[in-house]
C-alpha positions as CSV (number, residue, x, y, z in Angstrom):
1,M,0.0,0.0,0.0
2,C,3.0,2.3,-0.3
3,R,2.0,3.3,-3.9
4,G,-0.2,6.1,-2.8
5,R,-3.9,6.6,-3.7
6,V,-5.2,3.1,-3.1
7,S,-7.9,3.6,-0.6
8,I,-10.9,5.9,-0.1
9,L,-10.8,5.4,3.6
10,M,-9.9,8.4,5.7
11,I,-6.5,8.6,7.2
12,K,-6.8,9.0,11.0
13,V,-3.2,8.3,12.1
14,I,0.2,9.5,10.8
15,C,3.4,8.0,12.1
16,F,6.9,9.2,11.5
17,D,10.3,7.7,11.4
18,A,12.8,9.7,13.6
19,A,16.4,9.9,12.4
20,G,16.6,11.0,8.8
21,T,12.9,12.1,8.9
22,L,12.4,14.3,11.9
23,I,15.9,14.7,13.3
24,H,19.5,14.7,12.0
25,L,23.1,15.2,13.1
26,P,24.1,18.4,11.4
27,K,27.8,17.8,12.1
28,G,27.6,14.1,11.3
29,V,28.2,11.1,13.5
30,A,32.0,11.0,13.0
31,H,32.4,14.5,14.4
32,H,31.0,13.4,17.7
33,Y,33.0,10.2,17.9
34,Q,36.1,12.2,17.2
35,L,35.2,14.8,19.9
36,V,34.6,12.2,22.6
37,A,37.6,10.1,21.7
38,K,39.9,13.2,21.9
39,R,38.7,13.8,25.5
40,H,40.0,10.3,26.2
41,G,43.4,10.9,24.7
42,I,42.7,9.3,21.3
43,E,43.2,11.4,18.1
44,L,41.2,10.2,15.2
45,N,40.6,11.3,11.6
46,E,37.0,12.3,11.0
47,Q,36.9,11.0,7.4
48,E,38.3,7.6,8.6
49,L,35.8,7.5,11.4
50,A,33.0,8.2,9.0
51,A,34.0,5.4,6.7
52,A,34.5,3.0,9.7
53,F,31.0,3.9,11.1
54,R,29.4,3.2,7.7
55,A,31.1,-0.1,7.5
56,A,30.2,-1.1,11.1
57,W,26.6,0.0,10.6
58,K,26.3,-2.0,7.4
59,N,27.8,-5.1,9.0
60,A,26.2,-4.9,12.4
61,P,24.2,-8.0,13.4
62,A,20.5,-7.9,13.4
63,R,19.1,-7.3,16.9
64,A,17.0,-10.1,18.4
65,A,13.3,-10.1,17.6
66,I,11.9,-11.1,21.0
67,G,8.6,-9.4,21.1
68,I,9.3,-7.8,24.5
69,A,11.5,-5.0,25.7
70,R,15.2,-5.8,25.4
71,S,16.6,-5.7,28.9
72,D,19.6,-3.4,28.2
73,D,17.7,-1.0,25.9
74,D,20.1,-2.1,23.1
75,K,23.0,-0.5,24.8
76,G,25.1,-3.7,24.4
77,W,24.5,-3.7,20.7
78,W,25.8,-0.1,20.5
79,K,28.9,-1.0,22.5
80,V,29.8,-3.8,20.0
81,L,29.3,-1.3,17.1
82,V,31.5,1.4,18.7
83,A,34.2,-1.2,19.4
84,D,34.1,-2.2,15.7
85,V,34.4,1.5,14.6
86,L,37.5,2.0,16.9
87,T,39.0,-1.3,15.8
88,Q,38.8,-0.3,12.2
89,C,40.5,3.0,13.1
90,R,43.2,1.0,14.9
91,A,42.4,2.9,18.1
92,L,40.6,0.4,20.4
93,P,41.8,1.2,23.9
94,S,42.1,-1.3,26.8
95,P,38.8,-2.7,28.1
96,A,38.8,-0.4,31.1
97,D,39.5,2.7,29.1
98,F,37.0,1.6,26.4
99,D,34.3,1.3,29.0
100,G,34.7,4.9,30.1
101,L,34.9,6.2,26.5
102,F,31.8,4.3,25.5
103,E,29.7,5.5,28.4
104,E,30.5,9.1,27.6
105,L,29.9,8.6,23.9
106,Y,26.6,6.8,24.6
107,D,25.4,9.7,26.8
108,H,26.8,12.3,24.5
109,F,24.1,11.7,21.9
110,T,21.5,12.9,24.4
111,L,23.1,16.3,24.9
112,P,21.4,19.5,23.7
113,G,22.7,20.7,20.4
114,V,23.8,17.3,19.1
115,W,20.6,16.7,17.2
116,E,18.5,19.1,15.2
117,L,15.1,19.1,13.6
118,Y,14.8,19.4,9.9
119,P,13.3,22.9,9.0
120,D,10.1,21.4,7.7
121,V,9.3,19.5,10.9
122,V,7.6,22.0,13.2
123,P,5.4,23.6,10.5
124,V,4.2,20.2,9.3
125,L,3.5,18.9,12.8
126,D,1.6,22.1,13.6
127,A,-0.5,21.7,10.4
128,L,-1.3,18.1,11.3
129,A,-2.1,18.6,15.0
130,G,-5.7,18.2,15.8
131,R,-6.5,16.6,12.5
132,Y,-4.6,13.4,13.0
133,R,-3.3,11.3,15.8
134,L,0.5,11.3,15.5
135,G,3.1,8.8,16.4
136,V,6.8,7.9,16.0
137,I,8.0,4.5,15.0
138,S,11.8,4.2,15.3
139,N,14.6,1.7,15.5
140,F,16.0,3.8,18.4
141,D,16.3,3.3,22.1
142,R,14.9,5.3,25.0
143,R,17.4,8.1,24.4
144,L,15.1,9.2,21.6
145,L,12.5,10.3,24.3
146,V,15.1,12.7,25.7
147,I,16.0,14.0,22.3
148,L,12.5,14.7,21.2
149,E,11.8,16.5,24.5
150,Q,14.8,18.7,24.1
151,L,13.8,19.6,20.6
152,G,10.3,20.5,21.7
153,I,8.2,18.1,19.7
154,R,7.6,15.1,22.1
155,E,4.2,16.5,23.1
156,H,3.0,16.1,19.5
157,F,3.1,12.3,19.7
158,P,0.8,10.3,22.0
159,A,2.6,7.2,20.8
160,I,6.4,6.8,20.5
161,V,7.2,3.2,19.6
162,L,10.8,2.2,19.9
163,S,12.4,-1.0,18.7
164,S,14.3,-1.5,22.0
165,E,11.0,-1.4,23.9
166,T,9.0,-3.5,21.4
167,G,11.7,-6.1,20.8
168,A,11.3,-5.8,17.1
169,D,13.0,-3.5,14.5
170,K,11.5,-2.1,11.4
171,P,10.7,-3.5,8.8
172,A,9.1,-6.1,11.1
173,P,5.3,-5.6,11.0
174,E,5.2,-6.1,14.8
175,I,6.6,-2.6,15.5
176,F,4.1,-0.9,13.2
177,H,1.2,-2.9,14.7
178,R,2.3,-1.9,18.2
179,A,2.0,1.8,17.1
180,L,-1.4,1.2,15.5
181,T,-2.7,-0.5,18.7
182,Q,-1.5,2.5,20.8
183,L,-3.1,4.9,18.4
184,D,-6.4,2.9,18.0
185,A,-6.3,2.6,14.3
186,G,-6.3,0.0,11.6
187,P,-3.5,-0.1,9.0
188,Q,-5.9,1.1,6.3
189,N,-6.5,4.3,8.3
190,A,-2.8,4.9,8.9
191,L,0.0,6.6,7.0
192,H,3.7,6.1,7.8
193,V,6.3,8.7,6.8
194,G,10.0,7.7,6.5
195,D,13.1,7.9,4.5
196,D,14.4,4.4,4.4
197,P,13.3,2.3,1.4
198,Y,13.6,-1.0,3.3
199,R,12.8,-0.2,6.9
200,D,10.2,2.4,6.3
201,W,8.7,1.9,2.9
202,H,8.8,-1.9,2.7
203,G,8.0,-2.2,6.4
204,A,4.9,0.0,6.2
205,A,3.6,-1.9,3.2
206,A,4.1,-5.2,4.9
207,A,2.1,-3.9,7.8
208,G,-0.7,-2.8,5.5
209,M,-0.2,0.9,6.0
210,H,0.0,3.7,3.5
211,C,3.4,5.2,3.1
212,F,4.8,8.6,2.2
213,Q,8.2,7.9,0.7
214,L,10.4,10.7,2.0
215,D,13.4,11.4,-0.2
216,R,14.8,14.9,0.6
217,T,16.4,15.1,-2.8
218,R,13.0,15.2,-4.4
219,N,10.3,16.0,-1.8
220,S,9.8,17.1,1.8
221,L,7.6,16.7,4.8
222,R,5.7,19.8,3.6
223,E,3.9,17.5,1.1
224,V,2.6,15.1,3.8
225,P,-0.7,17.0,4.7
226,A,-1.8,17.1,1.1
227,F,-0.7,13.5,0.5
228,A,-2.7,12.3,3.6
229,D,-5.8,14.3,2.4
230,S,-5.6,12.5,-1.0
231,L,-5.9,9.0,0.4
């Protein structure tokens, strides 16, 4: 159902992906890894870090689909990924030193000013407020709640469904269905907005939802209200 105008039923619910759709890292992830590593006495090249992160992200193992909240909020998964990044950069410190670096890096991504909203986010959320029930469906952990609060948009979303709390990652239908249950809507009455062709577009279609395929090279969130009205 990601093709667009396939139903005459009214859309009641609109859900959004988070990173890449609502929020982004204006300085890039490598900048922050470099900054924290430097405070621990490790000098790293930002371009090398960026390449290492991309490779680590691509090769990271799938997180367990267990259907209940993961006990560590996916923190262990992130620790393995960060170790992979530093290993690729030939800069993995001793286990004791790595523990301290990782803890600071993990918390760093909840600090004010690290994440920003895309410019189209607030106007679109304001336009949708009162007309639709809004939610977030994200392969993030509970740090996202802090980030959305800092950025002033958490109150827009009566449902924020996280993969770490659901025990399922997009594109698994379970995480989409969890959001629909919380928002009291069927998939035929729901639209998902996201930028990832596999996790968002394919995932929403597999869950039976409509999908706005965000690609910031050719469209923007500003088109979502009219798109929802057309369904």
